[in-house]
PAZASE-243381 format. One line per 5 residues: number of its first residue (from 0); their letters; for each residue x, y negated, z of N, C-alpha, C, O, CB. Coordinates in steps of 0.05 Angstrom, whole numbers, plus 5000, padded with zeros to 4 digits. Glycine has a CB too. Layout:
BEGIN
NUM	a	X,Y,Z,X,Y,Z,X,Y,Z,X,Y,Z,X,Y,Z ~ ... $
end
This chain:
BEGIN
0	mvdlt	5021,5026,5001,5004,4999,5000,5017,4978,5009,5034,4981,5027,4979,4999,5016 ~ 5010,4948,4995,5019,4931,4985,5024,4920,5013,5008,4927,5031,5004,4917,4963 ~ 5047,4904,5020,5043,4890,5048,5048,4857,5034,5064,4848,5017,5071,4902,5077 ~ 5022,4843,5051,5022,4818,5037,5032,4800,5058,5021,4778,5054,4995,4810,5025 ~ 5050,4799,5081,5048,4794,5098,5084,4773,5091,5107,4778,5087,5038,4820,5117 $
5	gikni	5060,4743,5095,5085,4722,5093,5091,4708,5061,5100,4686,5055,5115,4740,5102 ~ 5081,4729,5045,5071,4723,5016,5059,4697,5005,5044,4684,5020,5051,4742,5011 ~ 5065,4688,4981,5046,4663,4974,5042,4664,4946,5025,4654,4932,5059,4634,4982 ~ 5069,4684,4936,5056,4680,4908,5065,4708,4894,5088,4717,4896,5069,4650,4890 ~ 5040,4725,4876,5057,4742,4872,5057,4750,4834,5037,4748,4819,5049,4765,4896 $
10	ifdyg	5081,4759,4826,5098,4757,4800,5078,4791,4797,5079,4808,4815,5143,4754,4802 ~ 5063,4795,4773,5054,4820,4758,5075,4821,4741,5087,4800,4734,5025,4820,4743 ~ 5083,4851,4730,5097,4856,4705,5071,4874,4689,5059,4893,4698,5129,4876,4709 ~ 5068,4863,4668,5033,4875,4657,5039,4917,4642,5029,4938,4648,5018,4842,4614 ~ 5060,4908,4623,5049,4943,4615,5058,4962,4630,5082,4963,4638,5058,4956,4587 $
15	gviin	5039,4978,4635,5040,5000,4648,5033,4982,4689,5030,4993,4711,5078,5019,4636 ~ 5033,4968,4685,5020,4953,4719,4985,4941,4704,4964,4950,4713,5050,4909,4736 ~ 4986,4924,4685,4957,4908,4693,4948,4928,4661,4928,4941,4663,4956,4860,4694 ~ 4958,4929,4645,4947,4953,4618,4969,4976,4615,4994,4977,4612,4944,4935,4582 ~ 4950,4994,4617,4957,5023,4616,4979,5026,4588,4973,5011,4570,4926,5043,4613 $
20	tntrl	4998,5039,4584,5017,5040,4571,5020,5072,4562,5014,5089,4580,5038,5028,4588 ~ 5029,5083,4535,5033,5102,4532,5055,5107,4500,5047,5111,4477,5007,5111,4535 ~ 5076,5106,4508,5100,5109,4481,5096,5145,4475,5119,5154,4473,5143,5098,4494 ~ 5088,5155,4474,5087,5182,4461,5054,5176,4434,5046,5190,4416,5079,5211,4495 ~ 5046,5153,4443,5023,5155,4422,5028,5131,4401,5012,5126,4382,4992,5152,4437 $
25	tinaf	5056,5114,4405,5065,5101,4377,5086,5114,4363,5092,5111,4339,5076,5073,4380 ~ 5100,5135,4387,5120,5147,4356,5096,5171,4353,5089,5172,4329,5165,5164,4364 ~ 5089,5182,4361,5060,5200,4344,5056,5183,4318,5058,5189,4294,5023,5200,4366 ~ 5050,5167,4327,5037,5143,4299,5059,5139,4279,5060,5134,4254,5028,5106,4311 ~ 5074,5141,4295,5099,5130,4267,5109,5154,4247,5117,5152,4224,5136,5116,4282 $
30	kelgf	5104,5186,4269,5111,5207,4259,5091,5212,4235,5096,5223,4214,5111,5227,4280 ~ 5063,5200,4244,5046,5210,4225,5045,5195,4198,5038,5206,4177,5021,5211,4237 ~ 5051,5174,4200,5059,5159,4174,5089,5164,4152,5100,5152,4134,5060,5129,4185 ~ 5093,5192,4173,5125,5199,4163,5150,5186,4168,5164,5179,4149,5127,5198,4138 ~ 5155,5183,4185,5179,5167,4200,5183,5181,4219,5176,5172,4241,5175,5139,4209 $
35	fkved	5196,5207,4220,5202,5233,4236,5231,5225,4258,5244,5239,4273,5209,5263,4209 ~ 5234,5199,4251,5267,5197,4264,5256,5179,4285,5262,5182,4309,5297,5180,4242 ~ 5240,5162,4278,5226,5143,4309,5241,5136,4320,5254,5115,4320,5210,5154,4332 ~ 5243,5160,4337,5264,5162,4366,5280,5140,4372,5283,5121,4388,5287,5185,4366 ~ 5292,5154,4346,5323,5147,4345,5335,5107,4341,5359,5100,4344,5332,5167,4313 $
40	yicqs	5310,5089,4335,5303,5066,4334,5287,5055,4347,5287,5030,4345,5299,5063,4319 ~ 5269,5067,4366,5249,5044,4378,5247,5053,4400,5230,5043,4415,5221,5038,4366 ~ 5266,5078,4412,5261,5089,4448,5276,5066,4464,5287,5050,4449,5280,5124,4458 ~ 5278,5061,4488,5294,5046,4515,5309,5068,4516,5333,5063,4520,5278,5036,4548 ~ 5304,5092,4512,5326,5111,4524,5347,5114,4507,5371,5119,4511,5316,5137,4530 $
45	nnsdl	5337,5112,4490,5363,5113,4468,5384,5077,4468,5406,5074,4456,5343,5119,4429 ~ 5369,5056,4483,5385,5034,4473,5387,5026,4447,5408,5024,4434,5408,5038,4479 ~ 5357,5019,4439,5343,5012,4420,5346,4991,4408,5331,4973,4417,5324,5012,4424 ~ 5362,4984,4390,5376,4946,4382,5351,4936,4374,5344,4917,4388,5403,4940,4349 ~ 5333,4946,4352,5302,4947,4363,5293,4925,4368,5290,4901,4362,5295,4962,4387 $
50	lvkme	5290,4948,4385,5267,4936,4407,5285,4916,4425,5274,4894,4426,5252,4964,4429 ~ 5306,4917,4436,5318,4896,4444,5315,4870,4442,5308,4852,4456,5335,4898,4440 ~ 5324,4875,4413,5320,4839,4395,5289,4836,4393,5280,4814,4386,5336,4837,4354 ~ 5273,4857,4399,5249,4842,4393,5236,4837,4428,5221,4818,4431,5226,4862,4369 ~ 5240,4846,4439,5236,4836,4461,5252,4808,4485,5243,4796,4505,5236,4857,4468 $
55	kgqms	5279,4806,4468,5287,4786,4470,5286,4763,4458,5300,4745,4467,5302,4791,4471 ~ 5270,4758,4437,5264,4749,4411,5279,4738,4393,5278,4715,4385,5249,4734,4411 ~ 5300,4762,4386,5331,4747,4365,5311,4764,4336,5323,4758,4316,5381,4768,4375 ~ 5292,4777,4331,5282,4783,4319,5246,4773,4307,5226,4777,4320,5290,4800,4329 ~ 5247,4764,4289,5215,4760,4284,5203,4790,4268,5214,4806,4253,5208,4729,4261 $
60	dnvfr	5179,4787,4278,5155,4804,4272,5167,4812,4236,5178,4833,4228,5118,4781,4275 ~ 5162,4790,4223,5173,4807,4194,5204,4827,4187,5207,4849,4179,5175,4782,4173 ~ 5220,4806,4196,5242,4816,4203,5240,4852,4214,5252,4872,4206,5250,4796,4224 ~ 5226,4848,4230,5216,4874,4254,5207,4891,4227,5224,4910,4226,5184,4866,4283 ~ 5194,4893,4211,5173,4905,4198,5193,4914,4171,5190,4936,4161,5146,4883,4193 $
65	drirk	5209,4897,4163,5224,4905,4141,5247,4922,4156,5258,4937,4140,5233,4878,4122 ~ 5258,4923,4179,5276,4944,4192,5264,4966,4184,5271,4982,4167,5279,4944,4222 ~ 5243,4966,4202,5229,4994,4198,5219,5002,4173,5211,5026,4171,5206,4997,4215 ~ 5216,4985,4149,5212,4997,4127,5236,5010,4119,5237,5031,4105,5202,4981,4108 ~ 5256,4996,4128,5291,5005,4110,5293,5034,4133,5292,5055,4121,5330,4971,4116 $
70	vsnlk	5294,5035,4150,5308,5053,4170,5287,5080,4160,5296,5101,4153,5307,5041,4209 ~ 5262,5074,4161,5242,5104,4148,5243,5110,4130,5230,5130,4124,5217,5108,4147 ~ 5259,5093,4107,5255,5096,4085,5230,5092,4058,5230,5094,4034,5261,5113,4089 ~ 5209,5085,4084,5177,5085,4076,5164,5059,4068,5169,5041,4083,5160,5096,4100 ~ 5148,5053,4047,5136,5034,4036,5105,5035,4046,5084,5041,4035,5142,5036,4007 $
75	ltdeq	5117,5024,4089,5092,5026,4103,5082,4989,4094,5099,4973,4089,5098,5036,4141 ~ 5052,4984,4096,5046,4963,4100,5042,4946,4122,5040,4961,4142,5032,4965,4091 ~ 5042,4926,4128,5049,4911,4159,5024,4915,4176,5027,4913,4201,5055,4874,4156 ~ 4997,4922,4165,4975,4935,4178,4978,4960,4192,4966,4965,4213,4956,4938,4161 ~ 5001,4983,4175,5017,5011,4184,5029,5005,4216,5027,5015,4239,5047,5019,4159 $
80	idfaw	5040,4988,4207,5070,4983,4222,5058,4974,4251,5062,4985,4273,5093,4955,4206 ~ 5042,4952,4244,5027,4941,4268,5008,4957,4281,5009,4954,4306,5013,4919,4262 ~ 4991,4974,4273,4979,4999,4285,4989,5019,4293,4977,5033,4310,4966,5008,4273 ~ 5010,5026,4284,5040,5046,4300,5046,5028,4326,5046,5039,4347,5076,5049,4275 ~ 5051,5007,4324,5069,4995,4340,5058,4991,4363,5069,4997,4384,5079,4973,4331 $
85	naill	5029,4976,4361,5007,4983,4377,4993,4999,4395,4979,4995,4415,4999,4984,4369 ~ 5002,5017,4383,4989,5042,4384,4993,5059,4424,4979,5073,4439,5008,5063,4354 ~ 5017,5046,4426,5027,5049,4460,5011,5036,4481,5011,5041,4505,5056,5037,4465 ~ 4995,5015,4466,4972,4995,4490,4946,5007,4494,4930,5012,4476,4962,4962,4477 ~ 4942,5010,4515,4918,5029,4524,4901,5007,4524,4897,4989,4507,4919,5047,4553 $
90	dmsad	4886,5012,4553,4854,4999,4561,4875,4976,4584,4896,4979,4596,4822,5030,4582 ~ 4849,4946,4580,4868,4934,4599,4834,4935,4615,4814,4929,4603,4892,4899,4590 ~ 4835,4941,4636,4824,4948,4654,4808,4928,4670,4819,4914,4687,4841,4960,4666 ~ 4774,4923,4662,4759,4907,4675,4756,4896,4702,4746,4876,4712,4744,4915,4672 ~ 4774,4929,4714,4770,4923,4754,4800,4902,4756,4807,4882,4768,4775,4967,4784 $
95	kikll	4811,4919,4737,4843,4896,4738,4842,4870,4743,4849,4857,4762,4859,4892,4713 ~ 4828,4863,4714,4824,4835,4718,4809,4822,4746,4817,4807,4763,4809,4826,4693 ~ 4787,4833,4744,4774,4825,4779,4784,4825,4795,4777,4809,4813,4758,4838,4793 ~ 4804,4839,4800,4821,4841,4827,4842,4819,4823,4845,4800,4839,4837,4872,4831 ~ 4859,4822,4800,4867,4793,4796,4858,4763,4803,4869,4746,4815,4868,4791,4777 $
100	eklrk	4829,4765,4785,4817,4741,4791,4810,4736,4835,4802,4717,4849,4785,4744,4767 ~ 4817,4762,4839,4802,4758,4877,4826,4751,4883,4828,4732,4899,4787,4788,4901 ~ 4849,4762,4876,4874,4758,4903,4875,4722,4886,4869,4705,4903,4917,4788,4902 ~ 4879,4709,4860,4890,4687,4858,4870,4661,4870,4877,4637,4870,4897,4686,4828 ~ 4846,4673,4881,4832,4657,4912,4853,4647,4927,4856,4623,4931,4815,4677,4936 $
105	kykif	4868,4662,4935,4897,4662,4964,4916,4666,4957,4933,4668,4974,4900,4681,4988 ~ 4922,4670,4939,4950,4678,4915,4953,4657,4888,4940,4653,4868,4943,4714,4899 ~ 4985,4646,4901,4987,4640,4859,4990,4662,4848,4997,4671,4870,5015,4621,4843 ~ 4992,4680,4835,4994,4697,4813,5006,4691,4795,5002,4670,4783,4977,4704,4805 ~ 5024,4709,4787,5033,4707,4757,5048,4722,4747,5059,4740,4761,5042,4688,4749 $
110	llsnt	5055,4716,4713,5059,4754,4699,5082,4739,4693,5088,4715,4694,5036,4775,4666 ~ 5101,4777,4681,5132,4764,4677,5122,4798,4661,5107,4817,4668,5166,4754,4709 ~ 5136,4793,4644,5134,4826,4619,5155,4816,4605,5160,4792,4602,5101,4834,4593 ~ 5167,4835,4596,5188,4838,4580,5169,4856,4557,5159,4878,4561,5218,4852,4597 ~ 5166,4841,4533,5151,4848,4513,5163,4837,4482,5183,4824,4477,5123,4837,4522 $
115	nvihy	5145,4848,4464,5154,4824,4435,5132,4814,4426,5111,4818,4440,5169,4837,4405 ~ 5129,4799,4405,5112,4792,4389,5089,4795,4383,5070,4779,4381,5116,4794,4378 ~ 5092,4820,4380,5066,4838,4360,5049,4846,4370,5025,4844,4364,5071,4861,4347 ~ 5066,4864,4401,5048,4867,4424,5032,4846,4432,5007,4845,4433,5061,4874,4444 ~ 5054,4821,4442,5038,4799,4460,5008,4791,4432,4985,4799,4437,5068,4761,4469 $
120	kkflk	5011,4781,4413,4990,4778,4394,4961,4805,4397,4940,4800,4386,5007,4780,4362 ~ 4965,4827,4411,4959,4842,4414,4940,4848,4440,4919,4858,4447,4977,4850,4410 ~ 4964,4836,4449,4949,4834,4485,4929,4809,4498,4914,4811,4517,4978,4832,4509 ~ 4935,4777,4477,4923,4766,4483,4895,4769,4470,4879,4766,4488,4935,4748,4484 ~ 4882,4774,4443,4872,4780,4429,4848,4794,4440,4826,4789,4431,4887,4788,4414 $
125	dlqqk	4851,4812,4458,4842,4829,4472,4836,4819,4500,4815,4828,4511,4860,4849,4471 ~ 4854,4795,4519,4841,4785,4534,4819,4761,4528,4800,4756,4543,4856,4780,4547 ~ 4826,4746,4500,4807,4728,4493,4780,4743,4482,4758,4733,4488,4819,4709,4474 ~ 4782,4765,4467,4753,4779,4466,4747,4801,4486,4726,4813,4483,4750,4794,4439 ~ 4763,4806,4507,4740,4834,4520,4732,4810,4553,4711,4813,4565,4767,4883,4533 $
130	fgyln	4754,4789,4561,4745,4785,4585,4748,4754,4573,4760,4742,4590,4762,4798,4614 ~ 4742,4738,4553,4730,4707,4554,4767,4695,4560,4762,4670,4561,4699,4700,4588 ~ 4789,4697,4562,4802,4677,4575,4825,4668,4546,4837,4685,4532,4817,4689,4607 ~ 4827,4647,4544,4833,4626,4525,4863,4651,4519,4867,4667,4501,4836,4585,4541 ~ 4876,4644,4539,4905,4650,4539,4904,4657,4575,4887,4654,4592,4928,4619,4525 $
135	fnklf	4939,4669,4573,4953,4682,4589,4939,4661,4621,4922,4666,4638,4989,4681,4578 ~ 4960,4637,4616,4957,4609,4628,4935,4606,4650,4939,4597,4672,4951,4590,4604 ~ 4902,4616,4636,4887,4610,4640,4872,4634,4670,4857,4629,4689,4879,4604,4613 ~ 4886,4663,4660,4878,4677,4689,4906,4673,4692,4911,4664,4670,4863,4711,4694 ~ 4926,4674,4705,4950,4674,4725,4962,4641,4716,4968,4631,4694,4977,4706,4718 $
140	ekawf	4960,4632,4739,4988,4606,4748,5001,4609,4722,4993,4593,4706,5015,4613,4780 ~ 5024,4628,4712,5035,4623,4698,5049,4647,4686,5067,4656,4700,5046,4605,4706 ~ 5044,4660,4660,5061,4671,4647,5074,4675,4628,5067,4668,4605,5060,4679,4648 ~ 5105,4691,4636,5131,4694,4624,5126,4709,4606,5103,4719,4607,5152,4704,4639 ~ 5145,4717,4580,5145,4733,4564,5181,4739,4548,5191,4722,4533,5122,4722,4547 $
145	sfqlg	5191,4755,4553,5221,4754,4545,5217,4745,4527,5228,4723,4529,5239,4774,4542 ~ 5207,4747,4506,5208,4742,4483,5210,4714,4477,5229,4707,4464,5190,4754,4472 ~ 5201,4706,4480,5192,4670,4486,5219,4667,4504,5238,4657,4491,5155,4660,4510 ~ 5225,4673,4533,5244,4665,4550,5275,4673,4531,5294,4659,4533,5239,4682,4583 ~ 5275,4693,4514,5309,4702,4499,5322,4708,4531,5342,4695,4539,5333,4666,4476 $
150	mvkpd	5308,4731,4549,5320,4744,4570,5293,4759,4570,5272,4753,4559,5332,4727,4597 ~ 5304,4788,4590,5293,4809,4599,5307,4815,4626,5329,4812,4636,5293,4830,4580 ~ 5281,4827,4632,5283,4853,4657,5303,4868,4655,5301,4874,4631,5262,4874,4658 ~ 5327,4882,4666,5327,4869,4700,5357,4846,4704,5373,4840,4721,5334,4903,4729 ~ 5353,4841,4682,5368,4818,4685,5366,4791,4702,5348,4774,4700,5369,4812,4664 $
155	aeiyn	5386,4791,4718,5389,4770,4740,5376,4732,4732,5363,4715,4745,5428,4771,4745 ~ 5386,4732,4707,5387,4707,4707,5344,4703,4696,5329,4684,4700,5420,4694,4681 ~ 5335,4728,4681,5309,4721,4683,5293,4720,4704,5275,4704,4698,5299,4733,4669 ~ 5287,4731,4733,5288,4719,4751,5282,4703,4772,5263,4698,4787,5292,4716,4747 ~ 5320,4694,4762,5326,4664,4773,5312,4641,4753,5313,4617,4761,5360,4658,4773 $
160	yvltd	5299,4647,4730,5287,4620,4720,5262,4631,4728,5246,4612,4729,5290,4610,4685 ~ 5255,4647,4734,5220,4643,4745,5213,4631,4766,5193,4621,4777,5205,4667,4753 ~ 5237,4634,4771,5245,4626,4817,5240,4585,4804,5223,4568,4807,5308,4640,4840 ~ 5265,4588,4793,5261,4556,4793,5244,4546,4780,5236,4525,4790,5280,4541,4785 ~ 5229,4557,4751,5209,4540,4727,5179,4536,4748,5170,4514,4748,5202,4566,4689 $
165	asllp	5163,4559,4764,5154,4547,4787,5160,4539,4807,5141,4537,4823,5143,4553,4794 ~ 5181,4532,4815,5186,4522,4845,5185,4546,4860,5193,4540,4882,5164,4500,4857 ~ 5180,4572,4858,5182,4588,4884,5200,4606,4899,5216,4621,4888,5167,4601,4883 ~ 5197,4604,4935,5226,4614,4949,5221,4645,4952,5204,4654,4967,5233,4599,4983 ~ 5245,4666,4931,5239,4690,4941,5236,4696,4958,5235,4721,4956,5247,4702,4938 $
170	ketlf	5232,4686,4994,5223,4703,5017,5195,4706,5011,5185,4728,5013,5227,4692,5046 ~ 5178,4679,5000,5152,4685,5004,5139,4703,4971,5114,4702,4967,5136,4653,5013 ~ 5152,4714,4955,5148,4718,4930,5157,4756,4931,5176,4768,4939,5169,4694,4910 ~ 5121,4765,4915,5126,4792,4905,5122,4799,4879,5103,4796,4864,5113,4808,4918 ~ 5150,4811,4877,5141,4825,4851,5128,4860,4846,5135,4880,4859,5168,4822,4836 $
175	iddsa	5108,4858,4822,5098,4883,4832,5110,4899,4799,5103,4888,4778,5056,4882,4841 ~ 5128,4923,4796,5133,4923,4766,5135,4958,4774,5142,4966,4796,5166,4902,4750 ~ 5126,4974,4752,5135,4996,4754,5154,5009,4740,5151,5033,4737,5120,5005,4754 ~ 5174,4998,4732,5205,5007,4728,5228,5005,4765,5233,4989,4784,5221,4977,4696 ~ 5230,5021,4759,5256,5025,4791,5277,5001,4787,5282,4983,4804,5281,5062,4792 $
180	inikg	5291,5004,4758,5302,4985,4750,5309,4963,4755,5331,4953,4762,5296,4983,4740 ~ 5273,4951,4749,5271,4920,4750,5261,4917,4776,5259,4894,4785,5252,4907,4727 ~ 5255,4932,4785,5257,4916,4815,5283,4922,4834,5286,4917,4858,5228,4925,4834 ~ 5296,4931,4821,5323,4929,4835,5335,4906,4826,5346,4890,4840,5342,4952,4830 ~ 5333,4904,4805,5343,4872,4781,5336,4843,4805,5351,4824,4811,5309,4867,4739 $
185	akktg	5310,4850,4814,5286,4827,4822,5294,4818,4861,5291,4796,4872,5244,4848,4818 ~ 5302,4843,4873,5318,4849,4908,5331,4833,4903,5325,4811,4912,5334,4878,4921 ~ 5365,4837,4881,5390,4830,4873,5380,4793,4875,5400,4780,4881,5400,4848,4840 ~ 5359,4779,4872,5348,4754,4875,5337,4745,4912,5334,4723,4923,5322,4755,4852 ~ 5335,4772,4921,5317,4761,4946,5287,4756,4942,5277,4741,4958,5328,4735,4955 $
190	iktyl	5271,4769,4921,5247,4763,4914,5241,4788,4925,5252,4810,4921,5239,4755,4885 ~ 5222,4784,4941,5206,4825,4948,5195,4834,4927,5188,4824,4906,5175,4830,4972 ~ 5194,4857,4937,5180,4875,4911,5162,4898,4928,5157,4901,4952,5209,4894,4887 ~ 5156,4910,4904,5130,4934,4903,5130,4947,4865,5120,4939,4843,5090,4913,4914 ~ 5148,4975,4875,5141,5003,4861,5121,5000,4863,5111,4992,4884,5147,5028,4867 $
195	lnned	5109,5006,4840,5080,5020,4832,5100,5055,4815,5116,5060,4797,5054,4991,4799 ~ 5090,5065,4831,5108,5097,4823,5082,5108,4827,5065,5107,4845,5139,5113,4847 ~ 5084,5121,4799,5061,5136,4799,5035,5129,4811,5017,5144,4819,5068,5155,4810 ~ 5037,5097,4810,4999,5099,4833,4990,5075,4804,5002,5067,4784,4997,5074,4890 ~ 4968,5073,4815,4953,5055,4795,4950,5027,4818,4941,5031,4840,4918,5070,4780 $
200	ileaf	4958,4999,4808,4956,4974,4818,4931,4973,4838,4937,4967,4861,4954,4954,4794 ~ 4905,4977,4834,4885,4980,4833,4878,5001,4870,4864,4994,4889,4882,4991,4802 ~ 4898,5029,4864,4906,5037,4881,4917,5028,4908,4912,5039,4929,4915,5046,4872 ~ 4937,5004,4905,4957,4991,4907,4951,4978,4939,4959,4982,4962,4961,4971,4883 ~ 4925,4956,4918,4904,4935,4929,4875,4952,4947,4856,4941,4957,4891,4916,4896 $
205	knyee	4880,4978,4946,4844,4980,4959,4846,4976,4985,4827,4984,5000,4826,5011,4956 ~ 4860,4967,4993,4854,4956,5010,4847,4917,5028,4837,4907,5048,4867,4972,5016 ~ 4860,4911,5006,4853,4882,5007,4822,4874,5003,4804,4883,4990,4869,4868,4984 ~ 4827,4847,5025,4812,4838,5033,4818,4808,5028,4840,4797,5034,4808,4849,5056 ~ 4789,4792,5012,4793,4761,5008,4804,4747,5035,4808,4722,5035,4764,4748,5000 $
end
């Protein structure tokens, strides 16, 4: 369970915390298109150059698509690539949005996500169409996305940037992520942390009362 003692600010990760994800679905979607060696190019475990450059905003969506066409040697359309790339993204739960809406009545809530421009566009479209929020800054006090900052978790610079940008004190700030590596990075800056380890965010906050 999350301990909110002394906490004034809560920073949430997005994928795997607010929205459910499944990397295998994207891999399978590309393989169905005939790109059988996709794991060599887009998996985090392989230190994918494509993934890192996309998440740091060092590669545009058009260049990314062209690279996918080149390494796959397939004449894929932009729509086919985007559909497969976004297959990782599952549902955005109404109950999780309600939890955020409840928490923001008492705490300043923020979003910090390692992501890329293609996923971001899908996030935003879903947020607008399903929940009526014009953008993430309407739901959160502030939202930071790695591809816009040119920085990624777990590097200390991104946590320090967030603290400075929002004028947050580490001891009053809780960071919630489903990645142990990202949690370790945040701890180094003095931020309090909570690792979602095979646990749903709703379960972590089940005893929360306004």
